[in-house]
Backbone as CSV, one residue per row, in Angstrom:
resi,resn,N_x,N_y,N_z,CA_x,CA_y,CA_z,C_x,C_y,C_z
1,UNK,-7.453,-13.865,-12.340,-9.206,-13.379,-12.412,-9.510,-11.936,-12.651
2,UNK,-10.000,-11.620,-12.870,-10.560,-9.822,-13.601,-12.593,-9.898,-12.651
3,UNK,-12.150,-8.935,-12.043,-13.718,-8.030,-11.489,-14.321,-7.481,-12.269
4,UNK,-15.003,-6.673,-12.012,-15.851,-5.183,-11.757,-14.530,-4.271,-11.472
5,UNK,-13.985,-4.100,-10.384,-12.745,-3.591,-10.309,-11.201,-3.620,-10.632
6,UNK,-10.845,-4.760,-11.523,-9.172,-4.897,-12.001,-9.338,-6.378,-11.787
7,UNK,-7.894,-6.796,-12.270,-7.344,-8.133,-11.944,-6.759,-8.059,-10.789
8,UNK,-6.946,-9.839,-10.026,-6.555,-9.514,-8.582,-4.984,-10.710,-9.367
9,UNK,-3.826,-9.998,-8.639,-2.777,-10.365,-8.768,-2.513,-11.417,-7.497
10,UNK,-1.853,-12.415,-7.938,-0.652,-12.699,-6.352,0.204,-11.137,-5.837
11,UNK,0.258,-10.937,-4.506,1.372,-10.063,-4.539,2.425,-10.268,-2.855
12,UNK,2.103,-11.314,-2.642,2.941,-11.729,-1.710,2.563,-12.787,-0.431
13,UNK,3.836,-13.553,-0.143,3.230,-14.609,1.265,3.207,-14.193,2.542
14,UNK,2.353,-13.956,3.295,1.633,-13.899,4.972,2.937,-13.396,5.041
15,UNK,3.680,-14.663,5.211,4.770,-14.595,5.822,6.058,-13.534,5.862
16,UNK,5.647,-12.780,4.621,6.879,-11.714,4.095,6.379,-10.356,4.553
17,UNK,5.285,-10.796,5.071,4.407,-9.640,6.277,4.886,-8.877,7.256
18,UNK,4.953,-8.173,7.679,5.411,-8.119,8.738,4.896,-7.203,9.654
19,UNK,4.077,-6.926,10.811,4.066,-5.913,11.226,4.166,-4.931,11.184
20,UNK,3.356,-3.828,11.084,4.692,-2.616,11.148,5.196,-2.258,9.862
21,UNK,6.096,-3.303,9.169,7.024,-2.911,8.035,6.008,-2.623,7.248
22,UNK,6.028,-1.761,6.311,6.067,-1.480,4.382,6.359,-2.798,3.723
23,UNK,5.663,-2.480,2.503,6.441,-3.935,1.676,6.717,-3.127,0.754
24,UNK,7.423,-3.417,-0.262,7.026,-2.428,-1.391,7.061,-4.039,-2.747
25,UNK,6.026,-3.881,-3.483,6.632,-4.996,-4.695,5.790,-3.864,-5.692
26,UNK,6.077,-4.715,-7.130,6.401,-4.374,-8.372,5.239,-5.342,-9.397
27,UNK,4.142,-4.900,-9.950,2.939,-5.582,-10.268,2.743,-4.725,-11.941
28,UNK,3.613,-5.521,-12.688,3.846,-5.233,-13.856,3.713,-3.649,-13.963
29,UNK,2.862,-2.275,-14.371,3.080,-0.721,-14.444,3.268,-0.592,-12.813
30,UNK,2.998,-1.657,-12.162,1.895,-0.890,-10.568,2.875,-0.760,-9.544
31,UNK,3.167,0.116,-9.015,4.067,0.170,-8.082,3.206,0.292,-6.585
32,UNK,3.808,-0.888,-6.046,2.411,-1.111,-4.707,3.106,-1.357,-3.464
33,UNK,2.765,-0.783,-2.436,3.086,-1.487,-0.991,2.188,-1.795,0.178
34,UNK,2.657,-3.162,0.440,1.118,-3.353,1.301,1.467,-3.407,2.659
35,UNK,1.057,-3.091,3.578,1.223,-3.310,4.693,0.061,-4.300,5.887
36,UNK,0.710,-4.712,6.976,0.328,-5.491,7.874,-0.085,-4.801,9.148
37,UNK,-1.407,-4.613,9.766,-1.943,-3.685,10.720,-2.409,-4.788,11.772
38,UNK,-2.172,-5.498,12.393,-3.179,-6.294,13.626,-3.083,-7.855,12.089
39,UNK,-4.163,-7.478,12.655,-4.639,-9.710,11.753,-5.056,-8.448,10.593
40,UNK,-5.077,-7.027,9.710,-5.342,-6.728,8.707,-4.409,-5.996,7.603
41,UNK,-5.080,-6.354,6.412,-4.179,-6.330,5.239,-4.723,-4.852,4.406
42,UNK,-3.412,-4.316,3.920,-3.514,-3.392,3.602,-3.239,-2.838,1.948
43,UNK,-3.403,-2.003,0.946,-2.861,-1.837,0.114,-3.012,-0.893,-1.095
44,UNK,-1.531,0.448,-1.164,-1.746,1.683,-1.647,-0.843,1.678,-2.745
45,UNK,-0.827,2.976,-3.845,0.498,2.880,-4.539,1.586,3.354,-3.731
46,UNK,2.252,2.414,-3.966,4.247,2.694,-3.111,4.887,4.281,-3.102
47,UNK,3.988,5.394,-4.296,4.597,6.856,-4.816,4.271,7.394,-4.174
48,UNK,4.804,8.357,-3.244,3.746,9.690,-2.686,3.858,10.919,-3.554
49,UNK,2.508,11.311,-3.325,1.872,12.111,-4.275,3.015,13.294,-4.225
50,UNK,3.464,14.128,-3.843,4.372,15.165,-3.169,6.091,15.439,-4.266
51,UNK,6.837,13.742,-3.663,7.703,13.768,-4.592,8.806,12.515,-5.104
52,UNK,7.318,11.699,-4.822,7.861,10.248,-5.620,8.699,9.695,-5.344
53,UNK,9.016,9.570,-3.615,9.349,8.804,-2.904,8.621,7.770,-2.876
54,UNK,9.652,6.590,-2.288,9.059,5.130,-2.182,8.677,4.805,-0.709
55,UNK,7.386,5.412,-0.731,6.031,4.656,0.669,6.834,3.502,1.591
56,UNK,7.357,2.559,0.648,7.373,1.343,1.672,8.591,1.794,1.918
57,UNK,9.672,2.837,1.734,11.323,2.921,2.517,10.433,4.114,3.419
58,UNK,9.321,4.309,4.287,8.382,5.425,5.478,8.552,4.235,6.019
59,UNK,7.629,5.167,7.323,7.542,4.628,8.909,6.101,4.064,8.886
60,UNK,5.884,3.526,9.125,4.756,2.734,9.903,3.754,2.555,11.056
61,UNK,3.298,3.923,10.887,2.480,4.493,12.677,1.177,3.794,12.640
62,UNK,0.674,2.780,13.000,-0.458,2.650,13.402,-1.301,1.950,11.836
63,UNK,-2.297,2.859,11.285,-2.840,2.950,9.234,-2.130,4.169,9.155
64,UNK,-0.957,5.219,9.646,-0.407,5.663,8.649,0.814,5.978,8.018
65,UNK,1.081,5.928,7.214,2.368,5.774,6.306,2.982,7.278,6.377
66,UNK,4.075,7.193,6.625,4.799,8.167,6.542,6.381,8.422,5.456
67,UNK,5.918,9.031,4.657,6.954,9.833,3.280,8.134,9.808,3.819
68,UNK,9.582,8.971,3.334,10.732,8.942,3.877,11.057,10.193,3.654
69,UNK,10.676,11.183,2.604,11.966,12.337,1.914,11.462,13.162,3.048
70,UNK,9.395,13.851,2.894,9.353,15.072,3.183,8.842,14.212,4.791
71,UNK,8.566,13.337,5.200,7.131,12.505,6.002,5.433,13.329,5.909
72,UNK,5.472,13.860,4.757,4.106,13.991,4.815,3.498,12.276,4.944
73,UNK,1.926,12.435,5.897,1.413,11.069,6.279,0.360,10.943,5.073
74,UNK,-0.219,9.739,4.492,-0.927,9.204,4.398,-1.827,7.893,5.153
75,UNK,-3.346,8.065,5.185,-4.142,6.741,5.979,-3.357,6.184,4.927
76,UNK,-3.165,4.373,5.381,-3.920,3.545,4.059,-4.783,2.746,4.020
77,UNK,-5.530,3.042,4.704,-6.782,2.214,4.941,-7.685,3.391,3.492
78,UNK,-7.708,4.910,3.148,-8.482,5.529,2.046,-7.447,6.297,1.939
79,UNK,-6.133,6.003,1.870,-4.622,6.619,1.265,-5.110,8.988,1.389
80,UNK,-6.240,8.950,1.778,-6.320,10.229,2.517,-4.957,11.272,2.962
81,UNK,-4.735,12.015,2.234,-2.941,13.091,2.730,-3.801,13.479,3.606
82,UNK,-2.949,13.108,4.671,-3.221,13.877,6.193,-2.485,15.456,6.918
83,UNK,-1.378,14.761,6.675,0.137,15.990,7.187,0.629,16.697,5.307
84,UNK,0.883,18.137,5.749,1.773,19.068,5.095,2.941,18.403,4.759
85,UNK,3.838,18.024,3.534,3.131,19.245,2.254,2.382,17.835,1.355
86,UNK,2.519,16.770,1.645,1.453,16.158,1.162,0.306,16.531,0.196
87,UNK,-0.625,16.455,-0.861,-2.181,17.021,-0.943,-2.981,16.274,-1.344
88,UNK,-2.364,15.711,-2.085,-2.962,14.791,-3.039,-3.075,13.215,-2.587
89,UNK,-4.599,12.821,-2.049,-4.726,11.169,-1.768,-4.176,10.624,-2.727
90,UNK,-3.117,9.395,-2.123,-2.679,8.085,-2.692,-3.578,7.123,-3.306
91,UNK,-3.830,6.385,-4.399,-4.751,5.187,-4.167,-4.816,4.349,-3.615
92,UNK,-5.225,3.824,-3.284,-5.860,2.258,-2.232,-6.153,1.143,-3.664
93,UNK,-5.538,0.310,-2.836,-6.532,-1.000,-3.629,-7.336,-2.590,-2.895
94,UNK,-8.155,-3.015,-3.439,-8.886,-4.368,-2.270,-7.599,-5.418,-2.519
95,UNK,-7.491,-5.603,-0.825,-7.076,-6.940,-1.255,-7.672,-8.116,-0.840
96,UNK,-7.094,-9.305,-0.570,-7.846,-10.829,-0.128,-6.228,-11.534,0.136
97,UNK,-7.088,-12.296,1.397,-6.355,-13.405,1.239,-6.637,-15.095,1.288
98,UNK,-5.046,-15.015,0.576,-5.987,-16.097,-0.299,-4.762,-17.833,0.277
99,UNK,-5.486,-18.472,0.873,-4.311,-19.313,1.651,-3.168,-18.987,2.325
100,UNK,-1.987,-18.735,2.554,-1.034,-18.270,2.272,0.114,-17.028,1.811
101,UNK,-0.942,-16.646,0.866,-0.798,-15.281,0.186,-1.614,-14.661,0.563
102,UNK,-1.440,-12.804,0.042,-1.936,-11.795,-0.089,-2.064,-11.464,-1.314
103,UNK,-3.588,-11.082,-1.825,-4.176,-10.895,-3.147,-4.195,-9.100,-3.340
104,UNK,-3.556,-9.058,-4.240,-4.536,-7.402,-4.746,-5.039,-6.885,-5.755
105,UNK,-6.198,-6.418,-5.777,-6.760,-6.242,-6.780,-6.114,-4.465,-7.924
106,UNK,-5.891,-4.749,-9.231,-5.502,-3.672,-9.624,-5.967,-3.574,-10.848
107,UNK,-6.213,-1.803,-11.642,-6.789,-1.958,-12.802,-6.255,-2.924,-14.007
108,UNK,-6.941,-2.534,-14.587,-6.761,-3.123,-15.750,-5.639,-2.094,-16.716
């Protein structure tokens, strides 16, 4: 399904998303990290803007993901780069729950 923001894709079963554990997926050319914080779900680019490490291999503390390579941190709600050495924000993507699945909206 397509809307003004992009195309919705099935991303993962809700049961696969563990509180505090980043979950990395690939959908076409997009590398996406999924997160569960409480009853909320988030999606960001899975690639660190500093050194191209997989953020899904990092540590999630609250709503901040720490890159496993140089420990830079991003806010998963906004994509904002929070700590050095990261300076460029990561992309965030809209998500929605559809039954027992999480869907993510990616640009066409």
